[in-house]
N, C-alpha and C positions, 0 to 999 in steps of 0.2 A: 276412806282414809284410815278407819280403825283397824282394818285388816293389814294395811301397809305398816302401821306402827307395831302391831302385834307380831308381824312377821320378823321384824328386826329388833324386837324387844325395846322399843322406844316409848318414852313417856309422853312426848309431844313431838310435833314436826320439827326436825333439826334445821331445815333450810328454807324457812319462810323469808320472803323478801321484805316483809314489813319489819322495820327496825324494832328489835326486842333487846333491851339492855342486858338481859341475862345472857345473851349470846354475843356480847362485845368481846372481840378478839384483841388481846393486848400485844400479840406478836406483830412482826413486820413494822415496828416503830409506831404502832397505833397507841399503845399504852403510854410511851414517852411523849407522844404528841398531845395526848389528853392532859398529861401532867403539865406540860409546857403551856398549854392553852389556859388551864386553870390559873397558873402563875401569872401569865400575861394579863388575863382579865382582872385578876384581883390586885395586881401590883402596878401595871402600866397605865398610861394615860392616853394612848393613841387608839386608833381603830385597828382591830385584829381581822385579818383576812385568811380564810381557809379555802383552798381551791382543790379540785379533783375532778376527774372524769365522771360521767354519768355512771352511777352504780359503784363508786369507789368507797362509799361509807361515810359521806359527809353528814347525812341526816342522822345516822347512828351516833356519830361523834357529837352532834348537836344535842341529841337526847341524853347522852352520857353527861354532858356538861350540865344539863338541867338537873340531873340527879346528884352530881358530885360537887357542885359549887357550894361553898360554905353557907351556913344558915344566915349570915348577915348580908349575903348577896341576894337581892331580889331580881328575878329574871323575867324579862318580857320576851315573848316568842312570837315572831311574825312568820307564818308559813306561806302567806299569799304574797308573791313578789309583784303582782300587778296593781297594787294599791297606788292611788294617786297621792300627790303631795299632801293634800288635805286629809285624805283617808288614813295616811300613815300617822299623822298627828292625832287624829281621832281614835285610832286603834291603840296608840300608846296611852292616850288619856283614859280610855276605857280600862286598860290594864291597871292603871294607877288609881282608878276610882275617881277620876275627875269628871264632873259633868260638863259636857260640851255646850249645850244650850244654844246652838247656832253661833258660837263664837267665831269671830274672824281669825285668820291665821295668826296675826300678831298677838291677839288676846289669848289664844289657845297656847301659843308658845310661852307666853308669860306665865300662864297657869301651870304649865308643865315645869317650868323653871322653879316656881315657888314650891311645887310638890317635891321636886328633887332636892331642893335646899332643905326642906323639912326632914326628909329621909336622911340626908347627909348629917344633919345635926343630931340625929338619933344613932349615928354610927353605922348606917346602912349604905350599901353600894348597889346601884341599879345597873343592870346589864341588859342590853337589847340584842337579842339573837335573831338574825334575819336569814332565813333559808332561801335558796334559789335566787340569791341577790343578783346574779348575772341577767335575770329577766326583768329587773326593775326599770321603769321608764327613767329617762334622763332627769326629769324634774324631781323624781323621787330620790334618785341618788344625790342630787343637789341638796335635798332636804336632810338627808343623812349627814352630809357635811356640815350643814348649819346646826343640826342637833349636837354634833360633836363639839360645837363651840360653847355649849351651855356649861358654865363653870362657876365655882365660888372663887373667893380670893386665893384659895390654896390648891384647888384640885378640880378636875373634870367631874361633872355631876352625873354624866351618863357614859358608860362604857359600851362600845358597839362592836359586835363581831359579825362579819359577813361570811356566809357559806355559799360557795358558788362554783360553777363550772369554769374551765380555763377561759371561756369567752369574756369573763369579767376583766381579766388582765388586758385583753385586746381593747375593751372599752375604756379602761383606765389609761391606756397609752395615748388616747386622744388628747389634743392640746386643751380642749375645754374641760377636761377632767383632772388637770394637773393639781388643782387645789385639793380635791378629794384624795388624789393619789398620794400627796405628800403628808396627809394626815394618817396614813396607814403605816404604823410603826412595827407591826409584827406580821410576818408572812409564813403561812404553813401550806404544805402541799401533800396531799395523800397520793402517793405513788402506787401503781398497781402492785399486787402481790407477786412475788417471785415463786418459782416452782416449789422450792423447799418450804416456803411459807404457806403455800396452798395446801400441801399435805398436812401440815400442822393445823391449819385453819379448819379443814374438813373434819379431822379427828376431834378437835376441840368442840365443834358444834354437835357432833354425834354424842360426845360424852355429856355435854350440857343438856342434851335431850334425854339422857338416861341410858344411853347405850353402854353395855358392859362387856361385849365380846371383843375379839380381835378386829382390827380395822378392816372393814369389808372392801375398801378401795385399794386395788392393786397398784403398785408403783407405776406401771405403764398407763393405767387409767388416770392417775393423777397427772401424769405428764400430758396426756391428751386433753384433760380439763384445762391445764395451764395454757396450752396452745389455743384452744377454742375460746376460752374466756378472756384471754389477754390480761389476766390477773385482776379483773374487776370482780369484787366480792358478790355483787348482785348476780352476775352471770355465773359465777361459781355455784351460788345457791341454786339457781335454776337448773344447771346441768346436773348437779349432785342429786337434786330431788327427782328429776326425770330418770336418772340412771338407777336410783333405788327403786323407783316404780317399775322400770323395765326388768330389773332383777326379780322383783316380787312377782311380776306377771308370769315369769318362767319358773318360779319356785326356787330360785337361787338366792344364796346368802352372800355371794361374792360379786363385786362389781368390777368388770374388766373392760377392755377396749370396745367390745361389742356393745355393751350397754351405753358407754359414753358416745359412741358413734350414733346410736339411735337417738340419744338425748340431744346431741349437737344438730342432727338433721331436723329434729322437731323444733328446736329453739330458733334456728335460722338467724343467728347473729350476723350483723354486718361488721366489717372490719373498722376499727377505730380510725386507722390511717390507711385507707385503700391505696394500693400501688397504682401509679399512673399507667394507662394502657399503652402509652407510646413505647416503641421499641428503640432502646438506646444503644443497641449493639453497634450500628454503623458509626455512631458518635464515638464510642469507645475505641473502635478500630482506627478511627481517623485521628485520634489524639496523637500528638507528637511525642516522641520518646523523651524530649526535654521536659515537657509538661508533667509527664508521669514521674520522672525523676525528681522534679521540684516538689511534687506532692508528697512523695515518700520522704524526702528530706525534711519537709515541714512537719510531717507526722512524727518523725524521729526526734526532731529538735524541740518541738513545742507543744504538740497537741495530745500526746499520749500521757496517761497518768503517771505521776512520779511514784505513787505508792499503791500497793495492793488494796489499801483501805478504800481508795476512791472507787475502785472496781467493785469491791464488796458492798459499798453503799449504793451502787447502782447509778453513780453520777456519770460514768462513761462506760461503754461496752469494753469487755476485755480485749486486749490486743490479740491478733491472730498468731498462730504458731510460727509463721514465717517472720513476723515482726519480733517475736520473743527471741528467736534464734539469732537475729541479726545483731551486729555490734554497733550500737548507736554512736554517733559522734558526740563529743563533749557537750553537755547541756549548758545553756547560759545560766548565769547566777539566778537563783530563786530564793535568796536569803529573805527571812521574814521581815516584814515592814512593821514599823511602829504603827499602832492603830490610827493615829492622827495623820500619818504620812502615806498610808497605802494608796489612797485615791483622793487627792486634795479636794476634788469637787463633790465627793459623794456626801450623802446626807444620812447614812446609816446610823441609827441611835442604838448603841449597845446598852443592855440593862445593867444594873449595879453589880451583880455577881461576875458578869463577863468583864466589866471594867476592872474589878478587883483582881481578877486572875491575869488580866493583861499586865497589871502593875507587878504582880508576883513574877511573871515571866521576865519582865525588864530587869528586875533586881537579880534574877538568877543567871540569865544568859551571859552577862558580862564576865563572870568568874568561872562558869562551868567549863571543865576541860573538854576539848574536842573528842578525846578518846572515850568519854563517858557515854552512857546509854540512858534512855528514858523509855516510857511506854506510851505509844500513840493510842489514844482512846477514841478520838473523833476527828473527822475532817469533813467540812461542809461549806457551802457557799456562805459568805459573810452576811448576805441578806436574810439568812434563816436565823434571825436573832432570837425568836421565841424558842426554836429547837435548841439553840446553844444554851440559853439561860435555863431552860427546863432540864437539860442534861446535867448542867452544873449543879442545879439544886438537888437533883437525885443523888449524884455521886458524892456530894459533900457529906452526906450522912453515912456513906459507906467507906470513904477513904480519908486519909489525913489531908485536911483542907490546905495546909501550907505547902503540900507537895503537888497540888493541882495548879497547872499553869495554862494560859491561853495565849496563842500567838496568831498573828495575821500575816498572810503572805499572798503573793501574786504568782500563780502558776500558769504560764502561757496566757497571760492576760486575764485570768480569772481571779476574782477577789475571794480568797478562802480564809477560813478560820480553823485552827487546829486546837484540840484539847489534849494535853499531855500530862503524864504523872511520873513523879519520882526522879531520882538521880542515882545512877548505879555505875560502879567502877568498871563493870564488864558486862558483856552480853549475857553471860551465864547468870549473873545476879539479876538482871532484868527479867530473864525467862523464869527464874525461880520465883520472883515476885509476882509474875503474871499468874502462876499456878495458884497463888493464894488470894487472887481477886474474887470478889463475890460473883456468883453465877450470872446475876443481872448485868454485870459489867463485861464478863466474858462473852456474853451474847452479842456484843457489838464488834467482836473479833479484834481485840487489841493486839498490837505487835511491837517488838522492840525496835528502836531506831537510835542511831548514833548522833550525838550532839553536833558533830561536824556537818550533818545534813541540814541543820538549821541556819548555817552561816554561809 
């Protein structure tokens, strides 16, 4: 390995799959997610859930939390998801320095509560981070719910964060898990990296490992990595490492498609969502013209994104060229809904900053002229309360808080929240204001919109 590092002028291996916080990539919304998590854990009182595919960076995010949480936050980390109910209590007691002495479950729970109350009295907050939570036995998940009930007269005594694969969502959907499900107030999802993010990710890790030359990965090599890895950071690390080794073995300092092909063949990744083997061509040819027409009309009227931001954020795939060229029929009204009226039966709990900016939107929209413009900063699912609150907490320090507003709307049946900024008499003024935004905000690809689009 020393020859490999010397060949590329590296101080240390850049693509280890073991989480190393010096190599935490803040792009692709990872940095904002970390900020939002810190806020949610230190300010909220519900369970926090972070989901992502195998190798998407959940453990790295968990390690970053352990480093970045404030000093008054005491962290308990459980890496073994297969612990029984009693073993979980024992592990927590051990972390808190509580002797178990063969205590029964009830006695141990009481001892934990007393220890947590003592820490709370000293101004400390205790956070339990559970990795691989999707693999926990049902009885252990139930114990997590019971632990979330530990509280003083004023606040929860134990904050809980679950890090898991998407299978946890499937388990929580079960009827017998509804009590735990309703205690989860913040939901985060680590989406796979996109191709542009992958190029930046590879270069960042190379620089963090001491590399000083021009990027050795050609653009077509990055594109091939994106396809083979499906955007998962662990797979990217494996492919990049094998490709550098392949280049070294031939004396090359550039990595092209040949090296990536060799790396992909050696890695032998399986597809995340393999395509079914069935041949659907006869079904497609047998579909009636009326059904196809109805599908196209539905796509045009309701299911295509209203804004480019939704496409940029990866919430929906971009429309095809054929669809872009077509003249769609008039859309049904998608006027923003007041937060309490969007979905009468929903139980989404928005955090304080979000509620504050909902109120600012309500005060502004009544008198704002239809011809005026604003800057759209964010559009995301209403359930992503942690992401919304974290985003607001960051931009509040960079922008005029009174000009930041949040609205809630229903687009084709989807409960969405948008964050907007400013009030400008013309599109030109809005564009000029965009040029002066901090680079961190420009990175989310803001764009101007007219007030009439909100009504």
